[in-house]
C-alpha positions in Angstrom: 96.8 118.0 94.6 99.4 116.8 92.1 99.0 113.3 90.7 102.4 112.2 92.0 101.4 113.2 95.5 98.2 111.3 95.2 100.1 108.2 94.0 102.4 108.4 97.0 99.4 108.7 99.4 97.5 105.9 97.7 100.6 103.7 97.9 100.8 104.3 101.6 97.1 103.7 102.1 97.3 100.5 100.2 100.5 99.2 101.8 99.9 100.1 105.5 96.7 98.0 106.2 98.0 95.0 104.4 101.3 95.2 106.3 99.6 95.5 109.7 97.4 92.5 108.8 100.3 90.3 107.6 102.4 91.4 110.6 99.7 90.2 113.0 99.2 86.9 111.1 102.9 86.2 110.9 103.5 87.0 114.5 100.6 84.8 115.8 100.6 81.9 113.4 104.3 81.2 112.7 107.3 80.5 114.9 109.3 83.5 113.5 110.8 85.9 116.0 112.7 89.1 116.1 113.7 90.7 112.8 112.0 88.0 110.7 108.4 89.0 111.6 108.5 92.5 110.0 110.8 91.3 107.2 108.4 88.5 106.2 105.4 90.9 106.5 107.2 93.4 104.3 107.9 90.9 101.6 104.4 89.5 101.6 102.9 93.0 101.5 105.1 94.0 98.6 103.6 91.2 96.6 100.0 91.8 97.7 99.6 95.6 97.8 98.5 97.7 94.8 101.0 99.9 93.1 100.1 103.5 92.0 102.2 105.6 89.7 101.7 109.0 88.0 102.8 109.5 84.5 102.4 111.9 81.6 100.4 110.7 78.6 100.0 113.1 75.7 101.1 116.0 77.9 98.4 115.2 80.6 99.4 113.8 83.9 97.5 110.6 84.8 97.3 108.2 87.7 97.7 104.5 87.1 97.3 101.4 89.3 98.6 97.9 89.0 97.6 95.1 91.3 98.2 91.3 91.4 94.5 90.6 91.5 93.6 92.8 88.5 94.7 92.1 85.0 96.7 94.9 83.4 97.2 98.5 84.3 94.2 100.6 85.2 93.8 104.4 84.9 92.5 106.1 88.0 90.5 109.2 87.3 
């Protein structure tokens, strides 16, 4: 599997559970209704979810991760 495909899959797997959790929390513990519940959940999830990206370094494709709770960019093997 290509590293760019893995990055896309990891982004989804990192985003989806956090989005579902924040959607539930916003829906039950705030007074927001309608469009504002998923919009707020989306914005919070954008900040909290890890970001994965594939890139070429010295001609070799590598996978990198950046997250709010980890300092710097980490290489995924």
